[in-house]
PAFI-913943 format. One record per residue (C-alpha): x, y, z. Coordinates in Angstrom, 2 decimals, always signed. Example, Ala and Ser with C-alpha at 12.3 -4.5 7.8 and 13.67 -1.06 7.14 Angstrom:
+---------+---------+---------+
|      xx |      yy |      zz |
+---------+---------+---------+
|  +12.30 |   -4.50 |   +7.80 |
|  +13.67 |   -1.06 |   +7.14 |
+---------+---------+---------+
REM end
This chain:
+---------+---------+---------+
|      xx |      yy |      zz |
+---------+---------+---------+
|   +1.59 |  -28.11 |  +18.96 |
|   +4.14 |  -25.99 |  +20.77 |
|   +6.26 |  -23.47 |  +18.90 |
|   +9.46 |  -21.79 |  +20.05 |
|  +11.18 |  -18.73 |  +18.65 |
|  +13.75 |  -16.38 |  +20.05 |
|  +15.32 |  -13.01 |  +19.57 |
|  +15.95 |   -9.53 |  +20.87 |
|  +13.05 |   -7.90 |  +18.98 |
|  +14.17 |   -4.30 |  +19.43 |
|  +12.43 |   -2.68 |  +17.73 |
|   +9.79 |   -5.10 |  +16.45 |
|   +9.40 |   -4.85 |  +12.66 |
|   +7.49 |   -6.48 |   +9.79 |
|  +10.12 |   -9.24 |   +9.45 |
|   +9.49 |  -10.24 |  +13.08 |
|   +5.75 |  -10.03 |  +12.49 |
|   +6.11 |  -12.67 |   +9.74 |
|   +7.80 |  -14.98 |  +12.26 |
|   +5.07 |  -14.39 |  +14.84 |
|   +2.26 |  -14.92 |  +12.31 |
|   +3.67 |  -18.27 |  +11.16 |
|   +4.33 |  -19.37 |  +14.74 |
|   +0.71 |  -18.75 |  +15.75 |
|   -0.51 |  -20.62 |  +12.66 |
|   +1.41 |  -23.66 |  +13.93 |
|   +0.42 |  -23.66 |  +17.61 |
|   +0.87 |  -22.11 |  +21.02 |
|   +3.95 |  -19.90 |  +21.09 |
|   +6.80 |  -19.44 |  +23.55 |
|   +9.11 |  -16.57 |  +22.73 |
|  +12.58 |  -16.58 |  +24.21 |
|  +13.49 |  -12.92 |  +24.62 |
|  +17.20 |  -12.28 |  +25.06 |
|  +18.24 |  -11.11 |  +28.51 |
|  +19.98 |   -7.76 |  +28.94 |
|  +23.24 |   -9.73 |  +29.21 |
|  +22.68 |  -11.85 |  +26.09 |
|  +21.18 |   -9.19 |  +23.77 |
|  +24.45 |   -7.35 |  +22.97 |
|  +26.23 |  -10.66 |  +22.28 |
|  +23.73 |  -11.56 |  +19.55 |
|  +24.15 |   -8.28 |  +17.64 |
|  +26.30 |   -8.02 |  +14.52 |
|  +26.61 |   -4.28 |  +15.08 |
|  +27.11 |   -2.65 |  +18.45 |
|  +24.10 |   -0.45 |  +19.17 |
|  +21.72 |   +0.52 |  +21.95 |
|  +19.21 |   -2.16 |  +22.95 |
|  +16.27 |   -1.34 |  +25.19 |
|  +15.89 |   -3.07 |  +28.55 |
|  +14.41 |   -6.56 |  +28.83 |
|  +11.35 |   -5.13 |  +30.63 |
|  +10.67 |   -2.60 |  +27.87 |
|  +11.26 |   -5.14 |  +25.08 |
|   +8.98 |   -7.66 |  +26.82 |
|   +6.17 |   -5.09 |  +27.17 |
|   +6.42 |   -4.10 |  +23.48 |
|   +6.61 |   -7.73 |  +22.38 |
|   +3.54 |   -8.72 |  +24.39 |
|   +1.59 |   -5.84 |  +22.79 |
|   +2.53 |   -7.26 |  +19.37 |
|   +1.69 |  -10.86 |  +20.28 |
|   -1.66 |  -10.35 |  +22.05 |
|   -3.77 |   -9.57 |  +18.96 |
|   -2.15 |  -12.39 |  +16.95 |
|   -2.74 |  -14.89 |  +19.75 |
|   -6.39 |  -13.81 |  +19.96 |
|   -6.83 |  -13.99 |  +16.19 |
|   -5.49 |  -17.57 |  +16.08 |
|   -7.03 |  -18.60 |  +19.42 |
|   -3.58 |  -19.52 |  +20.77 |
|   -1.71 |  -19.04 |  +24.02 |
|   +1.70 |  -17.40 |  +24.26 |
|   +4.40 |  -16.84 |  +26.82 |
|   +7.48 |  -14.61 |  +26.78 |
|  +10.43 |  -16.07 |  +28.70 |
|  +13.89 |  -14.70 |  +29.40 |
|  +16.61 |  -16.20 |  +27.23 |
|  +19.95 |  -16.39 |  +29.05 |
|  +21.74 |  -18.34 |  +26.31 |
|  +21.03 |  -18.49 |  +22.59 |
|  +20.05 |  -22.19 |  +22.60 |
|  +17.86 |  -21.49 |  +25.65 |
|  +14.30 |  -22.73 |  +25.91 |
|  +14.06 |  -24.57 |  +22.57 |
|  +16.09 |  -27.47 |  +23.98 |
|  +13.21 |  -28.25 |  +26.38 |
|  +11.26 |  -31.39 |  +25.44 |
|   +7.77 |  -29.89 |  +24.96 |
|   +8.42 |  -28.04 |  +21.71 |
|   +7.53 |  -29.32 |  +18.22 |
|   +8.58 |  -26.40 |  +16.01 |
|  +11.27 |  -23.75 |  +15.94 |
|  +10.57 |  -20.69 |  +13.79 |
|  +13.73 |  -18.97 |  +12.55 |
|  +14.92 |  -16.35 |  +10.08 |
|  +17.57 |  -17.31 |   +7.50 |
|  +20.49 |  -16.04 |   +9.60 |
|  +19.52 |  -18.18 |  +12.60 |
|  +19.25 |  -21.55 |  +10.81 |
|  +22.61 |  -22.66 |  +12.23 |
|  +21.37 |  -21.93 |  +15.75 |
|  +18.36 |  -24.12 |  +15.01 |
|  +20.61 |  -26.97 |  +13.92 |
|  +22.64 |  -26.58 |  +17.14 |
|  +19.41 |  -26.73 |  +19.17 |
|  +18.50 |  -30.02 |  +17.48 |
|  +21.97 |  -31.42 |  +18.26 |
|  +21.44 |  -30.54 |  +21.94 |
|  +17.94 |  -32.04 |  +21.86 |
|  +19.36 |  -35.27 |  +20.40 |
|  +22.01 |  -35.42 |  +23.14 |
|  +19.24 |  -35.06 |  +25.74 |
|  +17.06 |  -37.73 |  +24.17 |
|  +14.38 |  -35.34 |  +22.82 |
|  +12.83 |  -35.48 |  +19.36 |
|  +14.23 |  -32.91 |  +16.92 |
|  +12.25 |  -29.76 |  +16.26 |
|  +10.85 |  -29.09 |  +12.84 |
|  +12.69 |  -25.93 |  +11.83 |
|  +10.51 |  -23.47 |   +9.93 |
|  +12.55 |  -20.85 |   +8.05 |
|  +10.76 |  -17.60 |   +7.33 |
|  +12.34 |  -15.50 |   +4.55 |
|  +13.42 |  -11.96 |   +5.36 |
|  +10.96 |   -9.16 |   +4.76 |
|  +12.39 |   -6.66 |   +2.31 |
|  +12.37 |   -2.90 |   +2.62 |
|  +11.36 |   -0.64 |   -0.27 |
|  +15.03 |   -0.47 |   -1.33 |
|  +15.19 |   -4.26 |   -1.76 |
|  +17.47 |   -4.78 |   +1.25 |
|  +16.24 |   -6.66 |   +4.32 |
|  +14.24 |   -5.04 |   +7.10 |
|  +16.35 |   -5.19 |  +10.24 |
|  +16.21 |   -3.60 |  +13.68 |
|  +19.72 |   -2.24 |  +13.11 |
|  +18.61 |   -0.40 |   +9.95 |
|  +15.60 |   +1.00 |  +11.83 |
|  +17.72 |   +2.19 |  +14.78 |
|  +20.19 |   +3.82 |  +12.37 |
|  +17.31 |   +5.76 |  +10.76 |
|  +17.57 |   +4.16 |   +7.28 |
|  +14.05 |   +2.66 |   +7.32 |
|  +10.94 |   +2.43 |   +9.49 |
|   +9.49 |   -0.77 |  +10.99 |
|   +7.56 |   -1.44 |   +7.76 |
|  +10.59 |   -1.06 |   +5.47 |
|   +9.83 |   +2.41 |   +4.19 |
|  +13.07 |   +4.16 |   +3.31 |
|  +13.54 |   +7.34 |   +5.35 |
|  +15.18 |  +10.46 |   +3.99 |
|  +17.59 |  +12.24 |   +6.33 |
|  +14.94 |  +14.81 |   +7.18 |
|  +12.21 |  +12.29 |   +8.07 |
|  +13.62 |  +11.22 |  +11.41 |
|  +14.17 |  +13.94 |  +14.00 |
|  +16.31 |  +11.60 |  +16.15 |
|  +18.64 |  +10.97 |  +13.25 |
|  +19.14 |  +14.68 |  +12.61 |
|  +20.32 |  +15.18 |  +16.19 |
|  +23.23 |  +12.81 |  +15.55 |
|  +24.59 |  +14.77 |  +12.57 |
+---------+---------+---------+
REM end
């Protein structure tokens, strides 16, 4: 089975790790990583996003041990548009988070138009931080939480203090 998922993954956090874990349980994984041009367009909040090369390197470091653990292959490909690679015929599953379900439905519409079978869309619930709110890259970048959802006090993050 071939599994697709996509995102910006900057920084990678425990919510992303849930997506990756489920994807590798299902099959070989292809991750569409947003291009430098696409990444800002997919953000709800304007913020700094690391370069494609840096995000790809960090993502591959996250995926390698999971792939080995599940005896699966993976590939990271550049995503130039949000419906990107998942419209290609070889995929069986699309792993999404709750806010990207609509994108998954759009992908299946495009697949139908192209004569491909629909993907089975697997929705992975958000991981929650200690404060009960979702873990998100935006919250991590803003210094509210760390990648595991631990709430940070103002003094915990030296980068955050510099901005005050």
